[in-house]
N, C-alpha and C positions, 0 to 999 in steps of 0.2 A: 749595482746598483745601492743607493744607500742602510745604513741597518737601519733608521732612524723612524720613528714610533709619526704615523700616518700626520698630521697637523689636522684633528678634526674641526675643531676651532678656525680655525685661519682658514681653511676652504668652504666652510660655512659662511662663515663672510667673504670673504671672494665671489662666492652664488650669488650672495643677497645683494652686492655689490654694483656685480656687472648685468646686463637682459639679455644680450644674445652669443647663443650660441650657434655652431654648425653644427647639421647633423648629414653624417653619412649614409645612406640607405643601396640597395642593392634590388636595381629587379630584377623581373621576370627573364630575365637574361642575359643575365648574371655584370648587368649594366650596373657598373660606380654613379652614382647623385648627390647630392649636395644640395641641402638649402639652407637656408642661417633662417630663426626660429626665436622668437622672446621667453622666453621661460619664465618660471616660477619652479624654488625649487621648497622642500617637505627637512623635515626630519630625519625621516630616514632613507633621506639623496635621492629618492625620487625626485626628476625633475618632467614640469608638465609644459606641453604649448598649445595653443589653440590653432589649427591645419585645416581649411577643407578637406574631407573627405576622398574627394575625387582629388588634388592637386597631386602630383605626382608620387614625393614623399611619401604622402599617404597609401594609396595605392601601392605603393612597392613596403611598406608593413604589414598589410596582411597579407601577403606572400611567404615572404621573411622580414621575421618582428626583428633581428638581431643588426642593431646599429651603432654606431662610435658618433659619439660628437666630440669635440672642445668648444670650448673658454678660455676666454685667454684673455688680458690685461693689455688695451692698450699704451704700446708706448713705440719708442723712436730705438732708446738705449740698450743693446743687449741686456749690456749686466742689472737690468731690469725686467725682462722677459718675466714671466711669472703665468700659469694656467694651468687648468684640468683635462688631463685627458681621459675618455670614457667608453668601455663597452658595454652595452645593458642591450635591456629586453626594450620593446618600444609597444603599446600598444593605443588600439584608437578605446575610450569610456568610455561604456555602455551602463554600467551601472550610475543608476541615479545620484547617491548621498560620494559619491565619489566624483561624481562629475558636479554634487556641488561642494567636495572642497577645493576641488580642482578651480573655482568660479572664485571662491573667495582666498586663495592664496592670487591666486591671478589678479586681482582686482583689489588685492592691497598693495602692489606692486605696479601696476602699471595702471593708476589713477583713470585713467582715458577712458577705457573701456567702460568706467559709469557712467557717462553720459549718453544720455540715451538716443544718438543715433549711433552710436556707433557699438553701445553691446546689445540693438540688435543687431549689428552685424555678425560681431562675435555671437552672440545663441544662439544664429545659424550655421555656427562651423560642430564642429567637434573637441575637445578635447583631448591630449596623446597625454601619455603618460611611460615617461624611460626610465626603468628601472635597475640602475648602476648591475655590474653582477663584479666590473673592474675599473677601478682608477689608477691615474698616473698620474700623480702633483710635480709639476716643475719648477722652479722655483731660485731661478740665476742671481735672485740676489742675494741668498743663500752662495753663490758660487756657480759658476757656468758650469752648464752640465747637470746639476743638485738634481735629483729625480727621487720621490719616495712614492710606493706604490700600496693598495688596499685590493684587497678582494670582499664581495659582498655574496652572501645567497641572494638570490632572483627572491625576492618575497614583496609581497604586495603591502600596502600600505597602513600598518600597524593603530 
């Protein structure tokens, strides 16, 4: 593992640029599941997404909140591969203030959700938040196999 400092500013910019994460969950029978979600993040590294509480991944986090997430830059060149791997705790947001915070962030990045028909659909769903406990930044632009990690306390939004 490289002994370089975690590139906070670069990773925040990366998360702002890209839109889709692959969320890995485990069901009650320990069977893995993956789902793509459109996310937004805040300055505390929390990642928010919208989902139906009856979807498989939503049901899984009710049983087992530990999840993994990946976000990567879409490229065909091996020397341009870069992205983020995350371990964290996922939960459905039930607090109205936190839900408003998530909506503000989400609707800023995904402006189409403000359209009346879409807004109505999104408002019927729930926001979920992944609070990272560990992150690995991979960046082949810095050299093949370059990676740096960061551990975080599982804190809520401050």
